[in-house]
N, CA, C, O and the ligand as a Tripos MOL2 file, in Angstrom:
@<TRIPOS>MOLECULE
protein
  317   315    80     0     0
PROTEIN
NO_CHARGES

@<TRIPOS>ATOM
      1 N          14.1990   48.0470  239.9740 N.3       1 MET1
      2 CA         13.6030   47.5210  239.0260 C.3       1 MET1
      3 C          13.4250   48.6180  237.7540 C.2       1 MET1
      4 O          13.0370   49.7060  238.1810 O.2       1 MET1
      5 N          13.5740   48.5940  236.6140 N.am      2 SER2
      6 CA         13.2470   49.5100  235.9370 C.3       2 SER2
      7 C          11.5200   49.4500  235.3090 C.2       2 SER2
      8 O          10.7220   48.5140  235.3470 O.2       2 SER2
      9 N          11.3940   50.6120  234.8420 N.am      3 VAL3
     10 CA         10.0180   50.8300  234.4630 C.3       3 VAL3
     11 C           9.5540   50.1490  232.9770 C.2       3 VAL3
     12 O          10.0710   50.5730  231.9430 O.2       3 VAL3
     13 N           8.6880   49.2200  232.9490 N.am      4 VAL4
     14 CA          8.3260   48.7280  231.7560 C.3       4 VAL4
     15 C           6.8550   49.3110  231.1910 C.2       4 VAL4
     16 O           5.8810   49.5490  231.9050 O.2       4 VAL4
     17 N           6.9210   49.4590  229.9310 N.am      5 SER5
     18 CA          5.7140   50.1320  229.3850 C.3       5 SER5
     19 C           4.5450   49.6070  229.6200 C.2       5 SER5
     20 O           3.5620   50.3410  229.7180 O.2       5 SER5
     21 N           4.4500   48.2890  229.7480 N.am      6 SER6
     22 CA          3.1360   47.6030  229.7590 C.3       6 SER6
     23 C           3.3140   46.5980  230.8930 C.2       6 SER6
     24 O           3.7190   45.4600  230.6610 O.2       6 SER6
     25 N           2.9750   47.0700  232.2630 N.am      7 PRO7
     26 CA          3.3050   46.1200  233.4630 C.3       7 PRO7
     27 C           2.1240   44.8720  233.3220 C.2       7 PRO7
     28 O           0.9990   45.1180  232.8870 O.2       7 PRO7
     29 N           2.4240   43.9030  233.6270 N.am      8 LEU8
     30 CA          1.3580   42.7940  233.7290 C.3       8 LEU8
     31 C           1.0830   42.4160  235.0720 C.2       8 LEU8
     32 O           1.9730   42.2510  235.9060 O.2       8 LEU8
     33 N          -0.3750   42.2490  235.3440 N.am      9 PRO9
     34 CA         -0.8680   41.6490  236.6730 C.3       9 PRO9
     35 C           0.1610   40.4250  237.1070 C.2       9 PRO9
     36 O           0.8420   39.8030  236.2910 O.2       9 PRO9
     37 N           0.1550   40.1950  238.4990 N.am     10 PRO10
     38 CA          0.9030   39.5190  238.9380 C.3      10 PRO10
     39 C           0.4960   37.9330  238.4910 C.2      10 PRO10
     40 O          -0.6640   37.5270  238.4240 O.2      10 PRO10
     41 N           1.6740   37.1500  238.2080 N.am     11 GLY11
     42 CA          1.4360   35.7670  237.7060 C.3      11 GLY11
     43 C           1.6610   35.5890  236.0620 C.2      11 GLY11
     44 O           2.1200   34.6060  235.4810 O.2      11 GLY11
     45 N           1.2040   36.8260  235.5070 N.am     12 LEU12
     46 CA          1.5380   36.8400  234.0780 C.3      12 LEU12
     47 C           2.6670   37.0770  233.7210 C.2      12 LEU12
     48 O           3.2800   37.9150  234.3830 O.2      12 LEU12
     49 N           3.3230   36.4600  232.6050 N.am     13 THR13
     50 CA          4.6770   37.0180  232.0640 C.3      13 THR13
     51 C           4.4610   37.0830  230.4030 C.2      13 THR13
     52 O           3.5990   36.5180  229.7300 O.2      13 THR13
     53 N           5.4880   37.9240  230.0000 N.am     14 TYR14
     54 CA          5.3780   37.8420  228.6140 C.3      14 TYR14
     55 C           6.4670   36.7030  228.0320 C.2      14 TYR14
     56 O           7.5070   36.4730  228.6500 O.2      14 TYR14
     57 N           6.1970   36.1560  227.0400 N.am     15 SER15
     58 CA          7.1020   35.1090  226.4930 C.3      15 SER15
     59 C           8.2090   35.6770  225.8470 C.2      15 SER15
     60 O           7.9990   36.6970  225.1900 O.2      15 SER15
     61 N           9.4450   35.1820  225.9050 N.am     16 SER16
     62 CA         10.5990   35.8410  225.3190 C.3      16 SER16
     63 C          11.0930   35.5570  223.8180 C.2      16 SER16
     64 O          12.1180   35.9450  223.2580 O.2      16 SER16
     65 N           9.8560   34.6150  223.2580 N.am     17 THR17
     66 CA         10.0000   34.2690  221.8160 C.3      17 THR17
     67 C           9.6060   35.4110  220.9970 C.2      17 THR17
     68 O           8.5290   35.9930  221.1300 O.2      17 THR17
     69 N          10.5750   35.7410  220.0800 N.am     18 PRO18
     70 CA          9.9800   37.0540  219.2000 C.3      18 PRO18
     71 C           9.1230   36.6270  218.3960 C.2      18 PRO18
     72 O           9.1140   35.4840  217.9410 O.2      18 PRO18
     73 N           8.0410   37.8150  218.0570 N.am     19 VAL19
     74 CA          7.0600   37.5490  217.1810 C.3      19 VAL19
     75 C           7.1070   38.1850  216.0280 C.2      19 VAL19
     76 O           6.9940   39.4060  216.1330 O.2      19 VAL19
     77 N           7.2710   37.6550  214.6750 N.am     20 ALA20
     78 CA          7.5740   38.1300  213.3910 C.3      20 ALA20
     79 C           6.4310   39.0410  212.8730 C.2      20 ALA20
     80 O           6.5130   40.2220  212.5360 O.2      20 ALA20
     81 N           5.4110   38.2760  212.8830 N.am     21 TYR21
     82 CA          4.0270   38.7510  212.4760 C.3      21 TYR21
     83 C           2.7470   38.1470  213.2010 C.2      21 TYR21
     84 O           2.8720   37.2920  214.0780 O.2      21 TYR21
     85 N           1.6310   38.5820  212.8350 N.am     22 HIS22
     86 CA          0.5990   37.9790  213.3610 C.3      22 HIS22
     87 C          -0.5760   37.5420  212.1610 C.2      22 HIS22
     88 O          -1.0720   38.2960  211.3240 O.2      22 HIS22
     89 N          -0.8080   36.2890  212.3360 N.am     23 GLY23
     90 CA         -1.8040   35.6510  211.1120 C.3      23 GLY23
     91 C          -1.1570   34.7590  210.0490 C.2      23 GLY23
     92 O          -0.0710   34.8940  209.4850 O.2      23 GLY23
     93 N          -2.0670   33.8420  209.9220 N.am     24 ALA24
     94 CA         -1.6600   32.6450  209.0880 C.3      24 ALA24
     95 C          -1.6840   32.8200  207.5310 C.2      24 ALA24
     96 O          -1.0470   32.1180  206.7450 O.2      24 ALA24
     97 N          -2.5330   33.8850  207.1910 N.am     25 ASP25
     98 CA         -3.0020   34.0740  205.9070 C.3      25 ASP25
     99 C          -1.7520   35.2560  205.5430 C.2      25 ASP25
    100 O          -1.6290   36.3560  206.0810 O.2      25 ASP25
    101 N          -0.8150   34.6070  204.3760 N.am     26 GLU26
    102 CA          0.0050   35.4020  204.2010 C.3      26 GLU26
    103 C          -0.3150   36.9500  203.3120 C.2      26 GLU26
    104 O           0.5640   37.7550  203.0070 O.2      26 GLU26
    105 N          -1.6240   37.0800  203.0430 N.am     27 HIS27
    106 CA         -1.7200   38.2040  202.2080 C.3      27 HIS27
    107 C          -2.7770   39.1190  203.1740 C.2      27 HIS27
    108 O          -3.4150   40.0930  202.7730 O.2      27 HIS27
    109 N          -2.7980   38.5780  204.5010 N.am     28 ASP28
    110 CA         -3.6910   39.3670  205.5100 C.3      28 ASP28
    111 C          -2.9760   39.4980  206.7490 C.2      28 ASP28
    112 O          -3.5650   39.9330  207.7390 O.2      28 ASP28
    113 N          -1.5590   39.1090  206.8020 N.am     29 ARG29
    114 CA         -1.0990   39.0110  208.4040 C.3      29 ARG29
    115 C          -0.5850   40.5080  208.5220 C.2      29 ARG29
    116 O          -0.4540   41.3410  207.6240 O.2      29 ARG29
    117 N          -0.3190   40.6220  209.9380 N.am     30 GLU30
    118 CA          0.0910   41.9600  210.3060 C.3      30 GLU30
    119 C           1.6100   41.9710  210.6730 C.2      30 GLU30
    120 O           1.9390   41.0300  211.3950 O.2      30 GLU30
    121 N           2.4080   42.6700  210.3930 N.am     31 PRO31
    122 CA          3.8720   42.7640  210.6920 C.3      31 PRO31
    123 C           3.7530   43.1850  212.4970 C.2      31 PRO31
    124 O           2.8760   43.8730  213.0190 O.2      31 PRO31
    125 N           4.5790   42.7200  212.9710 N.am     32 ASN32
    126 CA          4.7320   43.0080  214.4360 C.3      32 ASN32
    127 C           5.4220   44.3600  214.6030 C.2      32 ASN32
    128 O           6.5770   44.2750  215.0190 O.2      32 ASN32
    129 N           5.0100   45.4580  214.3930 N.am     33 ARG33
    130 CA          5.6510   46.6250  214.2950 C.3      33 ARG33
    131 C           6.1340   47.0930  215.7780 C.2      33 ARG33
    132 O           7.2030   47.6520  216.0250 O.2      33 ARG33
    133 N           5.2850   46.8040  216.5600 N.am     34 TYR34
    134 CA          5.5960   47.4150  217.9990 C.3      34 TYR34
    135 C           6.2330   46.1110  219.0290 C.2      34 TYR34
    136 O           6.1690   46.1060  220.2580 O.2      34 TYR34
    137 N           6.7060   45.2880  218.3620 N.am     35 GLY35
    138 CA          7.5170   44.3440  219.2720 C.3      35 GLY35
    139 C           6.7230   43.6060  220.2590 C.2      35 GLY35
    140 O           7.1300   43.2640  221.3700 O.2      35 GLY35
    141 N           5.3690   43.3500  219.6910 N.am     36 ARG36
    142 CA          4.4380   42.7910  220.7780 C.3      36 ARG36
    143 C           5.0100   41.3530  221.1580 C.2      36 ARG36
    144 O           5.9580   40.8340  220.5690 O.2      36 ARG36
    145 N           4.3440   40.7990  222.1730 N.am     37 ARG37
    146 CA          4.7600   39.6490  222.7880 C.3      37 ARG37
    147 C           3.4460   38.8370  223.3700 C.2      37 ARG37
    148 O           2.4650   39.4240  223.8290 O.2      37 ARG37
    149 N           3.5530   37.5810  223.2950 N.am     38 VAL38
    150 CA          2.6260   36.6420  223.6430 C.3      38 VAL38
    151 C           2.6460   36.6660  225.2060 C.2      38 VAL38
    152 O           3.6500   36.6030  225.9150 O.2      38 VAL38
    153 N           1.4090   36.7660  225.5880 N.am     39 VAL39
    154 CA          1.2240   36.8530  227.1830 C.3      39 VAL39
    155 C           0.8850   35.2580  227.7200 C.2      39 VAL39
    156 O          -0.0220   34.5370  227.3040 O.2      39 VAL39
    157 N           1.8110   34.9640  228.6830 N.am     40 GLN40
    158 CA          1.7500   33.7140  229.1900 C.3      40 GLN40
    159 C           0.9570   33.5660  230.4080 C.2      40 GLN40
    160 O           1.2670   34.2220  231.4020 O.2      40 GLN40
    161 N          -0.0720   32.7400  230.4250 N.am     41 VAL41
    162 CA         -1.0580   32.5610  231.4920 C.3      41 VAL41
    163 C          -0.6320   31.2450  232.1380 C.2      41 VAL41
    164 O          -0.2660   30.2920  231.4510 O.2      41 VAL41
    165 N          -0.6870   31.2100  233.4950 N.am     42 PRO42
    166 CA         -0.3010   29.9430  234.1410 C.3      42 PRO42
    167 C          -1.3670   28.9240  233.8010 C.2      42 PRO42
    168 O          -2.5100   29.3740  233.7270 O.2      42 PRO42
    169 N          -1.2230   27.8350  233.6140 N.am     43 GLY43
    170 CA         -2.3320   26.8040  233.2900 C.3      43 GLY43
    171 C          -3.1780   26.7940  232.0870 C.2      43 GLY43
    172 O          -4.1960   26.1240  231.9160 O.2      43 GLY43
    173 N          -2.5790   27.6910  231.2090 N.am     44 HIS44
    174 CA         -3.3310   28.0610  229.9100 C.3      44 HIS44
    175 C          -2.3020   27.9060  228.9060 C.2      44 HIS44
    176 O          -1.2160   28.4750  229.0130 O.2      44 HIS44
    177 N          -2.6860   26.9540  227.6730 N.am     45 THR45
    178 CA         -1.9460   26.8840  226.5310 C.3      45 THR45
    179 C          -2.7630   27.5500  225.3490 C.2      45 THR45
    180 O          -3.9510   27.3020  225.1400 O.2      45 THR45
    181 N          -1.8760   28.5590  224.4840 N.am     46 TRP46
    182 CA         -2.8120   29.2340  223.4550 C.3      46 TRP46
    183 C          -2.7390   28.0400  222.5130 C.2      46 TRP46
    184 O          -1.8510   27.1890  222.5760 O.2      46 TRP46
    185 N          -3.8530   28.0400  221.5360 N.am     47 PRO47
    186 CA         -3.9790   26.9130  220.5160 C.3      47 PRO47
    187 C          -2.9850   27.2520  219.3570 C.2      47 PRO47
    188 O          -2.6690   26.3600  218.5710 O.2      47 PRO47
    189 N          -2.5820   28.2680  219.2560 N.am     48 ALA48
    190 CA         -1.8210   28.4840  218.0890 C.3      48 ALA48
    191 C          -0.5860   29.4910  218.3730 C.2      48 ALA48
    192 O          -0.5700   30.1160  219.4330 O.2      48 ALA48
    193 N           0.4690   29.6490  217.4030 N.am     49 ARG49
    194 CA          1.5660   30.5660  217.5230 C.3      49 ARG49
    195 C           1.1130   31.8140  216.6460 C.2      49 ARG49
    196 O           0.4350   31.6780  215.6270 O.2      49 ARG49
    197 N           1.5800   33.1330  217.1700 N.am     50 PRO50
    198 CA          1.1110   34.1730  216.5050 C.3      50 PRO50
    199 C           1.3270   33.9600  214.7820 C.2      50 PRO50
    200 O           0.5280   34.4680  213.9950 O.2      50 PRO50
    201 N           2.3700   33.2390  214.3730 N.am     51 GLU51
    202 CA          2.7020   33.2620  213.0580 C.3      51 GLU51
    203 C           1.6580   32.2330  212.0350 C.2      51 GLU51
    204 O           1.6170   32.2280  210.8050 O.2      51 GLU51
    205 N           0.9590   31.4990  212.8780 N.am     52 GLU52
    206 CA         -0.0850   30.5760  212.2770 C.3      52 GLU52
    207 C          -1.1210   30.7200  213.0450 C.2      52 GLU52
    208 O          -1.5390   29.6320  213.4390 O.2      52 GLU52
    209 N          -1.8740   31.8690  213.5240 N.am     53 CYS53
    210 CA         -3.0700   32.0860  214.1860 C.3      53 CYS53
    211 C          -3.8610   32.6760  213.1010 C.2      53 CYS53
    212 O          -3.4300   33.5190  212.3140 O.2      53 CYS53
    213 N          -5.1130   32.1530  213.1080 N.am     54 SER54
    214 CA         -6.2270   32.7010  212.2700 C.3      54 SER54
    215 C          -7.4450   33.2350  212.9390 C.2      54 SER54
    216 O          -8.5300   33.4490  212.3990 O.2      54 SER54
    217 N          -7.0470   33.4670  214.4840 N.am     55 GLU55
    218 CA         -8.1140   34.0250  215.5060 C.3      55 GLU55
    219 C          -8.3250   35.6030  215.0040 C.2      55 GLU55
    220 O          -7.3470   36.2330  214.6030 O.2      55 GLU55
    221 N          -9.4380   36.1090  215.0410 N.am     56 GLY56
    222 CA         -9.3430   37.6310  215.0670 C.3      56 GLY56
    223 C          -9.9000   38.0980  216.1460 C.2      56 GLY56
    224 O          -9.9530   39.3280  216.1480 O.2      56 GLY56
    225 N         -10.3610   37.5550  217.1190 N.am     57 ARG57
    226 CA        -11.2060   38.1570  218.3970 C.3      57 ARG57
    227 C          -9.8500   38.3820  219.4260 C.2      57 ARG57
    228 O          -8.7480   37.8440  219.3270 O.2      57 ARG57
    229 N         -10.2470   39.2050  220.2770 N.am     58 ALA58
    230 CA         -9.3680   39.3110  221.4470 C.3      58 ALA58
    231 C         -10.1810   39.4660  222.5920 C.2      58 ALA58
    232 O         -11.3680   39.7900  222.5840 O.2      58 ALA58
    233 N          -9.3810   39.1840  223.7140 N.am     59 GLU59
    234 CA        -10.0640   39.1350  224.9740 C.3      59 GLU59
    235 C          -9.1170   39.4300  226.1100 C.2      59 GLU59
    236 O          -7.9360   39.0850  226.0900 O.2      59 GLU59
    237 N          -9.8190   40.2340  227.3310 N.am     60 TRP60
    238 CA         -8.6810   40.6910  228.3420 C.3      60 TRP60
    239 C          -8.4790   39.4190  229.1270 C.2      60 TRP60
    240 O          -9.4270   38.6600  229.3260 O.2      60 TRP60
    241 N          -7.3330   39.1840  229.5520 N.am     61 VAL61
    242 CA         -6.6860   38.0700  230.1710 C.3      61 VAL61
    243 C          -7.3350   37.9200  231.5410 C.2      61 VAL61
    244 O          -7.5840   36.7850  231.9460 O.2      61 VAL61
    245 N          -7.6060   38.9150  232.2310 N.am     62 SER62
    246 CA         -8.2150   38.9010  233.5130 C.3      62 SER62
    247 C          -8.9850   40.2080  233.6960 C.2      62 SER62
    248 O          -8.9610   41.0190  232.7700 O.2      62 SER62
    249 N          -9.7160   40.5030  234.8930 N.am     63 ASP63
    250 CA        -10.4820   41.4170  235.1560 C.3      63 ASP63
    251 C          -9.3060   42.3340  236.0070 C.2      63 ASP63
    252 O          -9.6710   43.4590  236.3490 O.2      63 ASP63
    253 N          -8.1800   41.9910  236.2970 N.am     64 HIS64
    254 CA         -7.2170   43.1510  236.9540 C.3      64 HIS64
    255 C          -6.9340   44.1170  236.0010 C.2      64 HIS64
    256 O          -6.7170   43.8800  234.8130 O.2      64 HIS64
    257 N          -6.9390   45.4690  236.6550 N.am     65 PRO65
    258 CA         -6.6940   46.6550  235.8640 C.3      65 PRO65
    259 C          -5.4480   46.5860  234.9430 C.2      65 PRO65
    260 O          -5.4710   47.1180  233.8330 O.2      65 PRO65
    261 N          -4.5650   46.0520  235.3240 N.am     66 ASP66
    262 CA         -3.4830   46.0710  234.1980 C.3      66 ASP66
    263 C          -3.4560   45.1770  233.2600 C.2      66 ASP66
    264 O          -2.6510   45.2230  232.3300 O.2      66 ASP66
    265 N          -4.5350   44.0640  233.4430 N.am     67 ALA67
    266 CA         -4.6150   43.0750  232.3120 C.3      67 ALA67
    267 C          -4.2910   43.6330  230.9860 C.2      67 ALA67
    268 O          -4.6110   44.7920  230.7210 O.2      67 ALA67
    269 N          -3.6050   42.7960  230.0360 N.am     68 PRO68
    270 CA         -3.6480   42.9580  228.7530 C.3      68 PRO68
    271 C          -4.7590   42.6310  227.8100 C.2      68 PRO68
    272 O          -5.3730   41.6210  228.1570 O.2      68 PRO68
    273 N          -5.1720   43.1700  226.7690 N.am     69 LEU69
    274 CA         -5.8240   42.5430  225.8780 C.3      69 LEU69
    275 C          -5.2220   41.7130  225.0420 C.2      69 LEU69
    276 O          -4.3220   42.2140  224.3670 O.2      69 LEU69
    277 N          -5.5060   40.3400  224.8520 N.am     70 VAL70
    278 CA         -4.7840   39.4960  223.8940 C.3      70 VAL70
    279 C          -5.7100   39.0050  222.9080 C.2      70 VAL70
    280 O          -6.9270   39.1870  222.8980 O.2      70 VAL70
    281 N          -4.9720   38.3250  222.0300 N.am     71 CYS71
    282 CA         -5.6020   37.6010  220.9680 C.3      71 CYS71
    283 C          -6.1680   36.3630  221.5500 C.2      71 CYS71
    284 O          -5.4340   35.7580  222.3330 O.2      71 CYS71
    285 N          -7.2610   35.9140  221.3240 N.am     72 CYS72
    286 CA         -7.6980   34.6170  221.7250 C.3      72 CYS72
    287 C          -7.1900   33.2090  221.2640 C.2      72 CYS72
    288 O          -7.2950   32.1420  221.8690 O.2      72 CYS72
    289 N          -6.6370   33.4510  220.0940 N.am     73 GLY73
    290 CA         -6.1170   32.3960  219.5080 C.3      73 GLY73
    291 C          -4.5890   32.1130  219.7430 C.2      73 GLY73
    292 O          -4.1250   30.9890  219.5510 O.2      73 GLY73
    293 N          -3.8520   33.1330  220.1490 N.am     74 CYS74
    294 CA         -2.3710   32.7300  220.3880 C.3      74 CYS74
    295 C          -2.0360   33.6380  221.4600 C.2      74 CYS74
    296 O          -0.8300   33.6590  221.7100 O.2      74 CYS74
    297 N          -2.7730   34.4040  222.1740 N.am     75 GLY75
    298 CA         -2.1690   35.0110  223.3540 C.3      75 GLY75
    299 C          -1.3270   36.1970  223.2380 C.2      75 GLY75
    300 O          -0.7480   36.6870  224.2080 O.2      75 GLY75
    301 N          -1.2470   36.7440  221.8260 N.am     76 LEU76
    302 CA         -0.3790   37.8780  221.4860 C.3      76 LEU76
    303 C          -0.9880   39.2400  222.1790 C.2      76 LEU76
    304 O          -2.2020   39.4100  222.0680 O.2      76 LEU76
    305 N          -0.3640   40.0240  222.7490 N.am     77 ASP77
    306 CA         -0.7200   41.1900  223.4950 C.3      77 ASP77
    307 C          -1.0140   42.1820  222.4440 C.2      77 ASP77
    308 O          -0.1050   42.7070  221.8000 O.2      77 ASP77
    309 N          -2.2490   42.4490  222.2560 N.am     78 VAL78
    310 CA         -2.7590   43.5130  221.3730 C.3      78 VAL78
    311 C          -3.4700   44.7330  221.8550 C.2      78 VAL78
    312 O          -4.2580   45.3510  221.1400 O.2      78 VAL78
    313 N          -3.1740   45.0700  223.0900 N.am     79 SER79
    314 CA         -3.7220   46.1420  223.9440 C.3      79 SER79
    315 C          -3.3350   47.4680  223.1810 C.2      79 SER79
    316 O          -3.6550   48.5630  223.6430 O.2      79 SER79
    317 ZN         -3.7590   35.5250  217.4640 Zn       80 ZN80
@<TRIPOS>BOND
     1     1     2 1
     2     2     3 1
     3     3     4 2
     4     3     5 am
     5     5     6 1
     6     6     7 1
     7     7     8 2
     8     7     9 am
     9     9    10 1
    10    10    11 1
    11    11    12 2
    12    11    13 am
    13    13    14 1
    14    14    15 1
    15    15    16 2
    16    15    17 am
    17    17    18 1
    18    18    19 1
    19    19    20 2
    20    19    21 am
    21    21    22 1
    22    22    23 1
    23    23    24 2
    24    23    25 am
    25    25    26 1
    26    26    27 1
    27    27    28 2
    28    27    29 am
    29    29    30 1
    30    30    31 1
    31    31    32 2
    32    31    33 am
    33    33    34 1
    34    34    35 1
    35    35    36 2
    36    35    37 am
    37    37    38 1
    38    38    39 1
    39    39    40 2
    40    39    41 am
    41    41    42 1
    42    42    43 1
    43    43    44 2
    44    43    45 am
    45    45    46 1
    46    46    47 1
    47    47    48 2
    48    47    49 am
    49    49    50 1
    50    50    51 1
    51    51    52 2
    52    51    53 am
    53    53    54 1
    54    54    55 1
    55    55    56 2
    56    55    57 am
    57    57    58 1
    58    58    59 1
    59    59    60 2
    60    59    61 am
    61    61    62 1
    62    62    63 1
    63    63    64 2
    64    63    65 am
    65    65    66 1
    66    66    67 1
    67    67    68 2
    68    67    69 am
    69    69    70 1
    70    70    71 1
    71    71    72 2
    72    71    73 am
    73    73    74 1
    74    74    75 1
    75    75    76 2
    76    75    77 am
    77    77    78 1
    78    78    79 1
    79    79    80 2
    80    79    81 am
    81    81    82 1
    82    82    83 1
    83    83    84 2
    84    83    85 am
    85    85    86 1
    86    86    87 1
    87    87    88 2
    88    87    89 am
    89    89    90 1
    90    90    91 1
    91    91    92 2
    92    91    93 am
    93    93    94 1
    94    94    95 1
    95    95    96 2
    96    95    97 am
    97    97    98 1
    98    98    99 1
    99    99   100 2
   100    99   101 am
   101   101   102 1
   102   102   103 1
   103   103   104 2
   104   103   105 am
   105   105   106 1
   106   106   107 1
   107   107   108 2
   108   107   109 am
   109   109   110 1
   110   110   111 1
   111   111   112 2
   112   111   113 am
   113   113   114 1
   114   114   115 1
   115   115   116 2
   116   115   117 am
   117   117   118 1
   118   118   119 1
   119   119   120 2
   120   119   121 am
   121   121   122 1
   122   122   123 1
   123   123   124 2
   124   123   125 am
   125   125   126 1
   126   126   127 1
   127   127   128 2
   128   127   129 am
   129   129   130 1
   130   130   131 1
   131   131   132 2
   132   131   133 am
   133   133   134 1
   134   134   135 1
   135   135   136 2
   136   135   137 am
   137   137   138 1
   138   138   139 1
   139   139   140 2
   140   139   141 am
   141   141   142 1
   142   142   143 1
   143   143   144 2
   144   143   145 am
   145   145   146 1
   146   146   147 1
   147   147   148 2
   148   147   149 am
   149   149   150 1
   150   150   151 1
   151   151   152 2
   152   151   153 am
   153   153   154 1
   154   154   155 1
   155   155   156 2
   156   155   157 am
   157   157   158 1
   158   158   159 1
   159   159   160 2
   160   159   161 am
   161   161   162 1
   162   162   163 1
   163   163   164 2
   164   163   165 am
   165   165   166 1
   166   166   167 1
   167   167   168 2
   168   167   169 am
   169   169   170 1
   170   170   171 1
   171   171   172 2
   172   171   173 am
   173   173   174 1
   174   174   175 1
   175   175   176 2
   176   175   177 am
   177   177   178 1
   178   178   179 1
   179   179   180 2
   180   179   181 am
   181   181   182 1
   182   182   183 1
   183   183   184 2
   184   183   185 am
   185   185   186 1
   186   186   187 1
   187   187   188 2
   188   187   189 am
   189   189   190 1
   190   190   191 1
   191   191   192 2
   192   191   193 am
   193   193   194 1
   194   194   195 1
   195   195   196 2
   196   195   197 am
   197   197   198 1
   198   198   199 1
   199   199   200 2
   200   199   201 am
   201   201   202 1
   202   202   203 1
   203   203   204 2
   204   203   205 am
   205   205   206 1
   206   206   207 1
   207   207   208 2
   208   207   209 am
   209   209   210 1
   210   210   211 1
   211   211   212 2
   212   211   213 am
   213   213   214 1
   214   214   215 1
   215   215   216 2
   216   215   217 am
   217   217   218 1
   218   218   219 1
   219   219   220 2
   220   219   221 am
   221   221   222 1
   222   222   223 1
   223   223   224 2
   224   223   225 am
   225   225   226 1
   226   226   227 1
   227   227   228 2
   228   227   229 am
   229   229   230 1
   230   230   231 1
   231   231   232 2
   232   231   233 am
   233   233   234 1
   234   234   235 1
   235   235   236 2
   236   235   237 am
   237   237   238 1
   238   238   239 1
   239   239   240 2
   240   239   241 am
   241   241   242 1
   242   242   243 1
   243   243   244 2
   244   243   245 am
   245   245   246 1
   246   246   247 1
   247   247   248 2
   248   247   249 am
   249   249   250 1
   250   250   251 1
   251   251   252 2
   252   251   253 am
   253   253   254 1
   254   254   255 1
   255   255   256 2
   256   255   257 am
   257   257   258 1
   258   258   259 1
   259   259   260 2
   260   259   261 am
   261   261   262 1
   262   262   263 1
   263   263   264 2
   264   263   265 am
   265   265   266 1
   266   266   267 1
   267   267   268 2
   268   267   269 am
   269   269   270 1
   270   270   271 1
   271   271   272 2
   272   271   273 am
   273   273   274 1
   274   274   275 1
   275   275   276 2
   276   275   277 am
   277   277   278 1
   278   278   279 1
   279   279   280 2
   280   279   281 am
   281   281   282 1
   282   282   283 1
   283   283   284 2
   284   283   285 am
   285   285   286 1
   286   286   287 1
   287   287   288 2
   288   287   289 am
   289   289   290 1
   290   290   291 1
   291   291   292 2
   292   291   293 am
   293   293   294 1
   294   294   295 1
   295   295   296 2
   296   295   297 am
   297   297   298 1
   298   298   299 1
   299   299   300 2
   300   299   301 am
   301   301   302 1
   302   302   303 1
   303   303   304 2
   304   303   305 am
   305   305   306 1
   306   306   307 1
   307   307   308 2
   308   307   309 am
   309   309   310 1
   310   310   311 1
   311   311   312 2
   312   311   313 am
   313   313   314 1
   314   314   315 1
   315   315   316 2
@<TRIPOS>SUBSTRUCTURE
     1 MET1         2 RESIDUE 1 A MET
     2 SER2         6 RESIDUE 1 A SER
     3 VAL3        10 RESIDUE 1 A VAL
     4 VAL4        14 RESIDUE 1 A VAL
     5 SER5        18 RESIDUE 1 A SER
     6 SER6        22 RESIDUE 1 A SER
     7 PRO7        26 RESIDUE 1 A PRO
     8 LEU8        30 RESIDUE 1 A LEU
     9 PRO9        34 RESIDUE 1 A PRO
    10 PRO10       38 RESIDUE 1 A PRO
    11 GLY11       42 RESIDUE 1 A GLY
    12 LEU12       46 RESIDUE 1 A LEU
    13 THR13       50 RESIDUE 1 A THR
    14 TYR14       54 RESIDUE 1 A TYR
    15 SER15       58 RESIDUE 1 A SER
    16 SER16       62 RESIDUE 1 A SER
    17 THR17       66 RESIDUE 1 A THR
    18 PRO18       70 RESIDUE 1 A PRO
    19 VAL19       74 RESIDUE 1 A VAL
    20 ALA20       78 RESIDUE 1 A ALA
    21 TYR21       82 RESIDUE 1 A TYR
    22 HIS22       86 RESIDUE 1 A HIS
    23 GLY23       90 RESIDUE 1 A GLY
    24 ALA24       94 RESIDUE 1 A ALA
    25 ASP25       98 RESIDUE 1 A ASP
    26 GLU26      102 RESIDUE 1 A GLU
    27 HIS27      106 RESIDUE 1 A HIS
    28 ASP28      110 RESIDUE 1 A ASP
    29 ARG29      114 RESIDUE 1 A ARG
    30 GLU30      118 RESIDUE 1 A GLU
    31 PRO31      122 RESIDUE 1 A PRO
    32 ASN32      126 RESIDUE 1 A ASN
    33 ARG33      130 RESIDUE 1 A ARG
    34 TYR34      134 RESIDUE 1 A TYR
    35 GLY35      138 RESIDUE 1 A GLY
    36 ARG36      142 RESIDUE 1 A ARG
    37 ARG37      146 RESIDUE 1 A ARG
    38 VAL38      150 RESIDUE 1 A VAL
    39 VAL39      154 RESIDUE 1 A VAL
    40 GLN40      158 RESIDUE 1 A GLN
    41 VAL41      162 RESIDUE 1 A VAL
    42 PRO42      166 RESIDUE 1 A PRO
    43 GLY43      170 RESIDUE 1 A GLY
    44 HIS44      174 RESIDUE 1 A HIS
    45 THR45      178 RESIDUE 1 A THR
    46 TRP46      182 RESIDUE 1 A TRP
    47 PRO47      186 RESIDUE 1 A PRO
    48 ALA48      190 RESIDUE 1 A ALA
    49 ARG49      194 RESIDUE 1 A ARG
    50 PRO50      198 RESIDUE 1 A PRO
    51 GLU51      202 RESIDUE 1 A GLU
    52 GLU52      206 RESIDUE 1 A GLU
    53 CYS53      210 RESIDUE 1 A CYS
    54 SER54      214 RESIDUE 1 A SER
    55 GLU55      218 RESIDUE 1 A GLU
    56 GLY56      222 RESIDUE 1 A GLY
    57 ARG57      226 RESIDUE 1 A ARG
    58 ALA58      230 RESIDUE 1 A ALA
    59 GLU59      234 RESIDUE 1 A GLU
    60 TRP60      238 RESIDUE 1 A TRP
    61 VAL61      242 RESIDUE 1 A VAL
    62 SER62      246 RESIDUE 1 A SER
    63 ASP63      250 RESIDUE 1 A ASP
    64 HIS64      254 RESIDUE 1 A HIS
    65 PRO65      258 RESIDUE 1 A PRO
    66 ASP66      262 RESIDUE 1 A ASP
    67 ALA67      266 RESIDUE 1 A ALA
    68 PRO68      270 RESIDUE 1 A PRO
    69 LEU69      274 RESIDUE 1 A LEU
    70 VAL70      278 RESIDUE 1 A VAL
    71 CYS71      282 RESIDUE 1 A CYS
    72 CYS72      286 RESIDUE 1 A CYS
    73 GLY73      290 RESIDUE 1 A GLY
    74 CYS74      294 RESIDUE 1 A CYS
    75 GLY75      298 RESIDUE 1 A GLY
    76 LEU76      302 RESIDUE 1 A LEU
    77 ASP77      306 RESIDUE 1 A ASP
    78 VAL78      310 RESIDUE 1 A VAL
    79 SER79      314 RESIDUE 1 A SER
    80 ZN80       317 GROUP 0 **** ****
């Protein structure tokens, strides 16, 4: 296996859906410059897609040392 830049803890995967930007407000949205992706957590559905997300807070997905910091609203990796 090749080395990936941001390993995820077991059970977590990145969504393959490309993210264009983050934020529902067209004047306040952030372009996805770094190719960030949504983290998929088993048994959890994020309330919004990044393009329609109005959440500003972020949280650690788990207490695993490799757990990414994600947006609470859409699961976008903001580590
Ligand atoms: Zn979000």
